[in-house]
C-alpha positions in Angstrom: -14.8 46.2 37.4 -12.5 43.2 37.4 -13.5 39.8 38.7 -11.9 39.4 42.1 -9.6 36.5 42.8 -10.3 36.7 46.5 -14.0 36.4 45.9 -13.5 33.3 43.7 -11.3 31.6 46.3 -14.1 32.1 48.9 -16.8 31.0 46.5 -15.0 27.8 45.5 -13.9 27.0 49.1 -10.2 26.8 48.1 -7.8 26.3 51.0 -6.0 29.7 51.2 -4.8 31.6 54.3 -4.5 35.3 54.8 -1.0 36.9 55.1 -1.7 40.6 55.2 -2.7 41.7 51.7 -1.9 38.3 50.4 -3.6 34.9 50.2 -1.3 31.9 50.3 -2.4 28.4 49.2 -2.3 25.8 51.9 -1.7 23.1 49.2 0.9 24.9 47.1 3.2 27.0 49.2 4.5 29.1 46.3 1.0 30.0 45.0 0.0 33.4 46.3 -2.7 36.0 45.5 -2.1 39.7 45.8 -5.6 40.9 46.9 -4.6 44.6 46.3 -3.5 44.1 42.7 -6.0 41.3 42.1 -3.3 39.1 40.7 -1.8 35.6 41.4 1.7 34.4 41.2 2.7 30.7 41.3 6.4 30.8 41.6 7.1 27.0 41.3 5.2 26.8 38.1 6.4 30.1 36.6 2.8 31.3 36.2 1.0 34.6 37.0 -2.1 36.4 35.9 -5.8 37.3 36.4 -8.8 35.2 37.5 -9.3 33.3 34.3 -5.6 32.3 34.2 -5.8 31.3 37.8 -8.7 29.0 37.2 -7.0 27.3 34.3 -3.7 26.9 36.2 -5.3 25.8 39.5 -7.5 23.1 38.0 -5.4 22.3 34.9 -8.4 22.7 32.6 -9.1 24.0 29.1 -10.2 27.4 28.1 -13.8 26.1 27.5 -13.9 24.5 31.0 -12.5 27.6 32.5 -15.2 29.7 30.8 -18.0 27.5 32.3 -16.5 27.8 35.8 -16.2 31.6 35.4 -19.8 31.9 34.2 -21.1 29.9 37.1 -19.1 32.1 39.5 -20.6 35.3 38.0 -24.1 33.9 38.2 -23.8 33.4 41.9 -22.1 36.8 42.4 -24.4 39.4 40.6 -22.5 42.3 42.3 -19.7 41.6 39.9 -21.2 43.2 36.8 -18.6 42.5 34.1 -18.6 41.1 30.6 -17.0 37.7 30.9 -14.8 36.8 28.0 -12.8 33.6 27.7 -9.2 34.2 26.8 -9.3 32.1 23.7 -6.1 32.5 21.7 -6.5 33.9 18.2 -4.0 34.4 15.5 -4.2 38.1 15.5 -2.3 40.3 13.1 1.1 41.9 13.6 0.9 45.2 15.4 1.8 47.2 18.5 1.5 45.4 21.9 1.6 46.4 25.5 4.8 46.4 27.6 5.9 43.0 29.0 3.7 42.3 32.0 4.2 40.3 35.2 3.0 37.1 33.7 5.5 37.4 30.8 8.3 38.3 33.2 7.5 35.4 35.5 7.4 32.9 32.6 10.7 34.0 31.1 12.6 34.3 34.4 11.1 31.6 36.6 10.0 29.0 34.1 12.7 29.6 31.4 15.3 30.7 33.9 16.5 33.8 32.0 18.1 36.6 33.9 15.6 39.3 34.8 18.2 42.0 33.9 18.4 40.7 30.4 14.7 40.4 30.0 14.2 44.0 31.4 16.8 45.3 29.0 15.2 43.5 26.0 11.8 44.7 26.9 13.0 48.3 27.2 14.5 48.0 23.7 11.0 47.0 22.4 12.0 43.5 21.6 9.5 42.0 24.1 5.9 42.8 24.9 2.6 41.2 26.0 -0.8 40.9 24.5 -4.2 41.0 26.1 -4.0 37.3 27.1 -0.6 37.8 28.9 1.3 35.9 26.2 4.9 37.0 25.6 5.3 38.7 22.2 8.7 38.7 20.4 8.9 41.6 18.0 10.7 41.2 14.7 12.4 44.3 13.3 14.1 44.7 9.9 17.3 46.6 9.3 15.3 49.9 9.1 13.7 49.3 12.5 10.3 48.5 11.1 8.1 46.0 12.9 7.7 43.1 10.4 6.6 40.1 12.4 5.9 38.6 15.9 6.2 35.3 17.7 3.6 34.5 20.4 4.7 32.5 23.4 2.0 31.5 25.9 2.7 31.8 29.6 0.1 29.3 30.7 1.3 25.7 30.8 -1.4 23.3 29.7 0.0 20.0 28.4 -3.4 18.6 27.6 -4.1 21.4 25.1 -0.5 21.8 23.9 1.0 18.3 24.2 4.0 19.1 22.0 5.3 22.2 23.7 3.2 22.5 26.9 2.1 26.1 26.0 0.9 28.2 23.1 3.5 28.9 20.3 2.5 30.7 17.1 3.6 33.3 14.6 1.2 36.2 14.1 -0.6 36.5 10.8 1.0 39.0 8.5 4.6 38.3 9.7 7.2 38.7 7.0 7.9 35.4 5.3 11.3 33.8 5.8 12.2 36.1 8.6 12.3 36.0 12.4 13.0 37.5 15.8 16.5 39.0 15.7 19.0 41.1 17.8 21.8 43.2 16.4 24.9 44.3 18.3 27.0 47.3 17.6 30.3 47.0 15.8 31.5 45.9 12.4 29.7 42.8 11.4 31.5 39.5 12.3 29.0 36.7 12.8 25.3 35.7 12.4 24.2 33.2 14.9 21.1 31.2 14.1 18.6 29.6 16.5 15.5 27.5 16.4 13.4 29.8 18.6 13.4 33.2 20.4 14.0 31.5 23.8 17.1 29.8 22.4 18.3 33.1 21.1 17.8 34.8 24.5 19.6 31.9 26.3 22.6 32.3 24.0 22.6 36.1 24.5 22.6 35.6 28.3 25.5 33.1 28.2 27.8 35.1 25.8 26.7 38.7 26.2 30.3 40.0 26.6 31.4 38.3 23.3 28.7 39.5 20.9 30.1 42.8 19.6 29.5 43.0 15.9 27.2 39.9 15.9 23.6 39.4 14.9 21.3 36.7 16.4 18.4 35.3 14.3 15.6 33.0 15.3 14.2 30.7 12.6 10.9 30.8 14.6 9.9 27.3 13.4 10.3 28.2 9.7 10.0 25.2 7.5 12.3 26.6 4.8 15.2 27.3 7.2 17.9 28.0 4.7 15.5 30.3 2.8 15.0 32.2 6.0 18.7 32.7 6.5 19.3 33.7 2.9 16.5 36.2 2.9 17.7 37.7 6.2 21.2 38.1 4.8 19.9 39.7 1.6 17.7 42.2 3.4 20.4 43.2 5.8 23.3 43.3 3.3 25.2 40.5 5.1 26.7 37.7 3.1 28.8 35.6 5.5 27.8 34.1 8.7 28.7 31.7 11.5 26.2 29.4 13.2 25.9 28.6 16.9 23.5 27.2 19.4 
């Protein structure tokens, strides 16, 4: 049984009003809770998720502080028999992940302003997914279509915990060295376009989708040896000339 967002709102005395199956914040008009799906969406912040993510977003607190609040809530609500687990981020190994969820879609489309049609297409191609913490996962495939690495992009904005980027960013353990998230378009090879991050790659794809026949897009994914990443990618795909773009 999942912890209920509506019960927490009542327990904490938060100012929400009923709108049918929804609860809407009286302080933040774009923050709503779907009581049927037990899920919140905060449109202006590009956030969505379950109760633990709601607590972190609403109060702007750390994982540890969220965990304490969640435990206090469950102690006063014994009917909610559930094993409470803080959503600490761990550097898990490369492997299959769930389809892109609502939190990931909201982050990419509302916070990063990417077209939902592009994100839906990329997700259906297996390029994007979500983990158990509602982080966006960017899957790296080699020329043979084998999963060889993954970027992790957090959907929860917390500038206290992540002062540099505002959210979690990491590469999963076991990812292929000197490689990265990449997209290959049909047609005789013409160009390799190189980007700093998967988000930059998707933004470029969105802007120039009609002009990418025969092109390949590669994210350096924060690699320190950037030229080595490009060289290794070219060698493993059999490409030896490239053009760069941002």
